[in-house]
N, C-alpha and C positions, 0 to 999 in steps of 0.2 A: 830639154832646156826649160827652165822655170823662169817666167817673167813676173816681175812686180810692176804694175802700172799705178803710179802714184797720181791721184786726182784730188782736187779740192774745191773747184769752182765750176759753175755752169759751162763756160767755154771749154774747159778741159774735158768735161764729160762728153760734150758734143763732138769735139775734134778727135778724141781718142776712140770714139765709137767704131769708125771704120777699121782701126787697128785691132780692136777687140773682136770684131766679126771675122777678120782674117785669121786671128789666132784660133778662134773656134773652128773655122773651116779647115785649118791645118792640123787640128787636134793637139795643139801645143798646151802645155801646162802653164797656167797663168792665174794671177790673182789681181783684184782691184783693191788698192789701199787708199782709203779716203781720209784726208786730214781733218775734214770738218770745217774748212775755211768758209765755205757757204754751208749754212746749216738749216735754213728754213725750208719747209716743204716746197714752196713755190720756186726756190732757187736751187733746189738740190734733188730731193727724192723723185719729183715729178719727171725729171729728165731721164732717170734710170727706167722709169715705167714707160714713158713715151718711146724711148729708143730701144726698149726691150733688151736691156743689158742686165747681166747678172748682178746681184747685190754685192757690195764690197765685202771682202773677207773681214775687214776691221775698219772701224771709224774712230779716229783719234779724238774727235769732238773738241778740237782746240778753240773753235769759235772765233770771235773778233778780238781786237786789241791792238796795241802799238806794234809796229813792225818787228822790233827786236824781241818782244815778249812772245808774239805769235810764232815767229820763226823758231825761236828757242824751244817752245813747247812741241812744235812739230819735229825738231831734230831729236829730242829725247824720245818721243814716241816711235819715230821711224827707226831709229837705231835699235831700240828694243825689239821691234817687230822683225826687222831684217835678221837679227840674231836668231830668232825663232824660225823664220820661214826660209832662210838661206837661198835667196833668188840667185840665178845665174846672170840676170841683167835687170836693171831698173830703167823703165821708160817714164819720162816726164814730158809735158807738153806746155809750151808757152812761156809765160813771164811772171807768174805770181809768186808769192812767198812759198806756196806749196811746192812749186817747181824748184826754187832755190834749195829748200830744205831737203826735198827728195834727192836731188843731185848731190848735195853736199854730204848727206848721211851715207849715201852709197859709195861715193868716191873715197871717203875716209875709211870705209870698210873694204876697199879694193874690189868693189862690185862694179862691173862695167856699166856705164851710164849712156843711154841713148836719148838725145834731145830732139823731140819732134817740134818742128817750126823753129829751127835754129837760124841764127844769122840776121834776124830782124833788128833794125836800128832806127830809132827816131833821132839820134844824136843830141838828145836832151837829157843830161844826167840829173836834172831836177826831178825826173819821173822815177819813182822807185822801180817801176817795171823795167826801165832801161838798165838799171844796176843789176837786177836779177838776170836779164838776158845775157849781159856781158859775162857775168860770173859763171853762169851755168854753161855757156858755150866754151869757156876756157877750162872746164874740168870734165867735159863730156868726152867719151870715147867715140861715139857715133853722132854725127850732126846731120840731121835730116832737114835740109833747107827747102823751102817751098819754091824758090825761084833762083835764077842765076844771080840776080841782084843780091840776094841774101848770101849766096856763096862768095861773091866778091867782097861783101862786107867782112866776112871772116878772113879772107885772104889778106885784106889790108891790115888786119890785126895779127897776122902771122899764124892763123889757124888754118891748116890745109889738110892735116891727117884726119881721116875718118869722115870727111865731108861728102855728102851725097845729095844731089838735087833730085828730090822725089816728087815735087808738086805738093800742094797743100791738101791735107785730109779734109778740109772744110768743103772742097769740091765734091768729094764722095758724100759727106754728111748731108749737104744741101740737096743734091740730086737724088740720093737714095730715099730721102724722107719727104720730098716735096709731094710726090704722088700719094704717099700714105697720108700726108697732112690733108690733102684735098679730098680724100675719101672720108675723112672724119667730119664731125659736125661743123658747120660753117660758122667760124668765129665772127666773120663780118656781119652775118645776119643777127647773131646774138647781140652785137654792139650797135646795130642799126646803121652800119656803114655800107657804102657801095665801092666797088673796085675803082681805084683811081680818084676817089673822092675825099681823100684825107692825107695828111702828112703824119708819118710815124717819127717819134723821137724817143731817144733813150739817153740817160746821163748817169754815169757812175764813177768816173775817174776822180781820184783824190784831188787833182789840180783844180777841178771844177766844183765838186760837191762839198769840199772842205773850205771853200772860199766864198764868203757872203757876197762879195762884189761880183765875182764871176757868175755865181748862180743867179743873182739879180739881173745881170746883163742877159743871160740866157732866157730868163722868164720874159723880160721886155721884148727880146727878139721873137720869142714864140708868139706873143700877143700880136706883134706887128706882122708876122708871117700869116697868121690866121686872118687878120684884118685885110691885108692886101690881096691875098689869094682867094679868100672866101672859102678856104678849106679848113675843116676842123683839124686840130693837132691832137693826136692820140698818144698818150704818154704812159706806158707801163712803168711804174716807178719802182726802182730798186729800193729795198728797205733802208739802206744807209742814206740814200738821197731823201726819202720821205722824212727820216728822222731829222736831217739837217734843214729841210724846209721848215719844219716846226721850230727847231732851235733858233734859226735865223729870222723867224717870224716873217717869212716871205709868202706873198699871196700869188696864187696861180691865176693868170689872166683868163677872162672869158674865152670860150671856144677852144680852150686847152683842156682836154678830157683826161684826167688822171685815173688810171685803172690799175688793178693789181697785176703783179708779174704773171706772165703766161708760161705754160709749158712750151717746149721747143716746137712741137708740131703746130700748136695754135699760133705761136709767134711767127713761125715760118709763113703761115697763111697771111697773117697781117702784114708782114714785110713784103711778100711777093706781090701784093695787090696795092701797095701804097703808091701815091703819086711821087713821093720823095721821102728820104729819110734824113733826119737831123740827129747826129749822134757823136759821142766821144769814144765809142767802142771800136777797137781794132777789128774784132770779129764781124761787126755789122758792116764795116767798110768792105770786107771781103764778100760777105753774103750778098750785099746789094749788088756788087760787081757781077757776081755769078747770076743773080736773078734778073739783071737788066733794070734795076731801080736806081735812079740818080741819088747820090749821097752828098751831103754837106757835113763836113767834120768840124765839130765844135772844139777844136784844139789848135795849138800853135805849131804843131809838127805831127808827122805821121811816120810810123814804121812800115806802112804799106804804100810806098811811093808808086808802085806799079799801077795801083788803081787810079791815081791822079794822072799818070802819063797817058793812060788809054782814054781818059775823059769821063770816067765813071764817078769821079770823086773830086771835091775841091775842099781845101783846108782853109778855114776862115777865122779861127779863134772864137771869141765870145762877144765881141763888140757888136751891138745890134745892127749898125749900118753895114758892117761887113757880112754879117749873117744874112741879112736881107738881100744884099747884092749876090751872095752865093746862091741863095734860093732862086732868084730871078734867072741867073745864068743856067742852073741845072734844070729848072723846069722847062727852059727853052731848048735844052740840048737834045741831040739825037741819042737813041739808046742802042746803037748798033756796034758798040765796042766789042772787041774780042777779049775774052777773059784771060788775064795774064797769069793766072795762079796755077797753071798746069792742067794736065788731063786727069780724068778719073783713074783710080787705081793706086793712089798714094799709099793707102793702108797696106795693100799687098806688097808693094815695093819695099816698104819699111820692114815688114816681117821677113821678107826674103833676105834683105841685107843683114838683119840681126842673126838669122840662122847661118849665113855664110861666115859672119864674124866669129860665131861660136866655133865653127869648124876650124878656122885658122888659129884660134886661141887655144884650142884643146891640145 
């Protein structure tokens, strides 16, 4: 059985790594197909190196651009590649334009599609990621949901065939790599930080970084958080976010330390030892929940409601008062929640299900 794993962004590389390792363990024939949606070294190549993954067979190098143009370039490139490589199954992960293009190109060529992390819903169609999730779920043959909640979302939409609750591969990715991260050079020492002595923040969602008013609100909030808590705010800045900071002529408050993006292992160290995380990233909401780090989500909704229900996360939007209130609440919270994202072994379960599917379809 020949697998094509279509990847394009940092989260997809990280979350597909446990699937890749299981395919290697089983001796399966597979290839990594990179769309080039993330293309800088700090957001792309370093993750293959850190996670010790094979280099992609092909990189389409589509780069950035409007959603339609970017997705269209991916479709053209992926269709041509699939015609050459003839995969028996295409696996995609998450909710990016890469995921939509990979699933759509394969489905139109009658190649079975497996969607890793299926069934997530924010119920906010203003988010391009939500559109991608819904479309990919409705054209996939195998839907690997991280939780029962995700499976129930699919059932409400009439999607029941091929649904498997496997747990989330991020549990494998975090736990497999945390020990390796801690054996590496200490990123905290290099930044002059102490464990529990800083707040970690990230921001990259279109709804935030393309809005001058929302970005300005977040910056005010970060300054207030640093002032009230006495903790430095450490911010590895996404390239798109940095560009818009300059375009909107927004100033970063004092005690907010802007640093370059980090590799996954370095970032994992920084995340695991933070007093708190402020983020609009879905992946960070999950990672913090696994690591026992309180999270404040800078969005109006989340497709990870399980993290909120167990007390690991609170969704506050971007208004400074609400952000500060969320920070106070989470800094004072207990960190004894049970991780709701499933047990280790999701990668192995996904590969087993794919192999069984192939037998039944043969």
